[in-house]
C-alpha positions as CSV (number, residue, x, y, z in Angstrom):
1,S,90.5,154.9,-104.5
2,D,86.7,154.9,-104.9
3,Y,87.0,153.0,-108.0
4,E,84.8,149.8,-108.0
5,P,85.4,147.3,-111.3
6,E,82.4,146.3,-112.7
7,I,82.8,142.7,-114.3
8,Q,80.4,142.4,-117.6
9,P,78.2,141.0,-117.8
10,P,77.1,141.3,-114.5
11,A,75.0,137.9,-114.7
12,P,76.0,134.4,-115.1
13,F,76.4,134.0,-119.2
14,E,76.2,130.9,-121.2
15,V,78.6,129.4,-124.0
16,T,77.4,127.2,-126.8
17,G,80.0,124.5,-128.0
18,G,80.3,124.2,-131.7
19,T,80.4,121.3,-133.9
20,T,84.3,121.1,-134.4
21,L,86.0,118.5,-132.1
22,G,88.9,119.9,-130.0
23,A,90.0,122.5,-127.7
24,T,89.4,126.3,-128.2
25,C,89.8,129.6,-125.8
26,I,87.1,131.9,-124.7
27,Q,88.5,135.0,-123.8
28,L,86.3,137.4,-121.3
29,S,87.0,141.1,-120.3
30,G,85.2,143.6,-118.6
31,G,85.8,146.3,-116.0
32,G,89.7,146.2,-116.7
33,V,90.1,142.6,-116.2
34,D,90.7,139.9,-118.8
35,A,90.2,136.4,-118.2
36,T,90.7,133.0,-120.9
37,V,89.1,130.2,-120.3
38,E,90.1,126.9,-122.5
39,V,87.1,124.7,-123.4
40,T,87.1,121.5,-125.1
41,V,84.6,120.5,-127.6
42,V,83.2,116.9,-127.6
43,G,79.9,115.1,-129.1
44,D,77.1,114.8,-126.7
45,S,76.1,111.6,-128.0
46,L,77.1,108.6,-130.3
47,V,74.6,106.9,-132.3
48,V,75.3,103.4,-134.5
49,L,74.0,103.9,-138.1
50,N,73.0,100.9,-140.1
51,A,71.8,98.4,-137.4
52,P,69.1,96.0,-138.7
53,D,66.6,94.5,-136.1
54,T,67.4,91.2,-137.0
55,L,70.2,89.2,-139.5
56,N,69.7,85.6,-141.0
57,L,72.4,83.4,-140.3
58,H,75.6,84.0,-141.9
59,A,74.5,87.5,-142.8
60,T,76.5,90.6,-142.6
61,V,76.0,93.9,-142.5
62,Q,78.2,97.1,-142.5
63,L,77.5,99.5,-139.5
64,S,78.9,102.8,-139.2
65,A,78.7,105.5,-136.3
66,A,78.0,109.5,-136.2
67,L,79.0,111.6,-133.0
68,L,76.5,114.4,-132.5
69,A,76.1,117.8,-130.7
70,D,73.3,118.3,-128.5
71,D,71.0,119.4,-131.4
72,G,71.7,116.4,-133.6
73,T,74.4,118.1,-135.9
74,P,77.4,115.7,-136.7
75,V,80.5,116.7,-135.0
76,T,83.6,117.2,-137.3
77,P,86.3,116.2,-137.6
78,F,84.8,112.5,-136.9
79,D,85.8,109.4,-138.7
80,P,84.2,106.1,-137.7
81,A,86.6,104.1,-139.4
82,T,89.4,105.2,-137.2
83,D,87.9,106.6,-134.0
84,I,85.5,103.9,-133.0
85,A,86.2,100.7,-130.9
86,W,83.5,98.1,-131.5
87,S,82.5,95.2,-129.6
88,S,80.1,92.3,-129.5
89,D,78.5,91.4,-125.9
90,N,77.5,88.1,-127.5
91,E,80.1,86.6,-129.6
92,D,78.4,83.1,-129.9
93,A,75.5,85.2,-131.9
94,L,77.1,88.4,-133.8
95,T,81.0,88.9,-134.1
96,V,82.3,92.6,-135.2
97,D,85.0,93.4,-136.1
98,E,87.4,96.4,-136.1
99,N,85.4,98.4,-138.7
100,G,82.0,97.6,-138.0
101,L,81.1,94.7,-140.1
102,V,79.0,92.5,-138.0
103,T,78.5,88.4,-138.8
104,A,75.5,86.6,-137.6
105,V,77.8,83.4,-136.5
106,G,74.7,81.6,-134.4
107,V,71.4,81.9,-133.5
108,G,70.4,84.9,-130.4
109,A,70.8,88.4,-129.8
110,A,73.7,90.6,-129.2
111,V,74.3,94.1,-128.5
112,I,76.9,96.0,-130.4
113,T,78.6,98.9,-129.1
114,A,80.6,101.3,-130.6
115,T,83.2,103.5,-128.2
116,W,84.8,106.7,-129.0
117,T,87.0,108.0,-126.6
118,D,89.4,111.5,-126.8
119,F,90.3,114.6,-124.9
120,G,89.4,112.6,-121.8
121,V,85.8,111.9,-122.6
122,T,84.1,108.5,-123.9
123,Q,80.8,108.4,-125.6
124,T,79.2,104.8,-126.4
125,G,76.5,103.8,-128.9
126,T,74.7,100.6,-129.2
127,A,72.6,98.6,-131.0
128,T,70.3,95.5,-130.4
129,I,70.4,92.7,-133.5
130,T,68.7,89.5,-133.4
131,V,70.1,86.4,-135.2
132,N,67.0,84.8,-137.1
133,A,66.7,81.1,-136.1
134,P,66.8,78.6,-139.7
135,T,63.7,76.3,-140.0
136,L,63.4,73.1,-141.5
137,E,61.0,72.8,-144.3
138,I,59.7,69.4,-145.8
139,V,58.4,69.5,-149.2
140,D,57.2,67.2,-152.0
141,S,60.0,66.1,-154.3
142,S,58.1,66.1,-157.2
143,T,55.9,69.5,-156.9
144,G,58.7,71.3,-154.7
145,E,55.6,73.0,-152.9
146,A,55.3,72.5,-149.1
147,Y,54.1,68.8,-148.2
148,S,50.9,69.0,-145.3
149,D,48.9,66.2,-146.9
150,S,47.5,63.1,-145.7
151,L,49.1,59.8,-146.7
152,F,47.3,56.8,-147.4
153,I,48.0,53.4,-146.0
154,L,50.3,51.4,-147.9
155,T,51.3,54.7,-150.2
156,S,54.3,56.3,-150.6
157,V,55.6,60.3,-151.7
158,D,58.9,61.2,-151.8
159,L,59.9,64.2,-149.6
160,D,62.6,66.4,-149.4
161,A,63.8,68.9,-146.4
162,N,64.9,72.5,-147.5
163,L,66.8,74.5,-144.6
164,I,65.6,77.9,-145.0
165,N,65.8,81.4,-142.9
166,P,62.3,82.7,-141.5
167,T,61.9,85.4,-143.7
168,D,59.2,86.3,-146.0
169,P,59.6,85.2,-148.7
170,P,61.7,82.6,-147.6
171,A,65.2,82.7,-148.2
172,D,67.2,79.6,-149.5
173,F,69.6,78.7,-146.5
174,G,72.3,77.3,-148.6
175,P,73.9,73.7,-149.3
176,F,71.6,71.2,-146.9
177,D,72.2,67.5,-147.1
């Protein structure tokens, strides 16, 4: 027979993933031939949300994450409370629990990593956070103002010291003896 099957389309074609996680089938047919291809929709990127650049010592921040398609659209169903593993590369500065709650436990910086693994694919997103170093401020006991005056010979002044975080305006660090 002189029958030549013709496959449609005759050129390469593009399959665009959706925004719903999971496997789906694409069925192609042409020239009397059918083919089915199974594809799995996964996120193109994972981003960490709500991450500040800095935290004061002992402060906390709740992070979250979003799994995004290549156009920036959130992929569903995705639950950052159950689908993400969190880690810190410097637990001397920042710790993070299984829910993404970050606590500043020491001075320094850490990279917080969110990891999502499903359908044989792993995506990671990161945020770098620095913990501010507290500072000591010397104040005049009578005025409560920062002390920077001269002191005459054989005179005295009552001074106090306050431990503060380097924020503007200064935030009280807490009990200090």
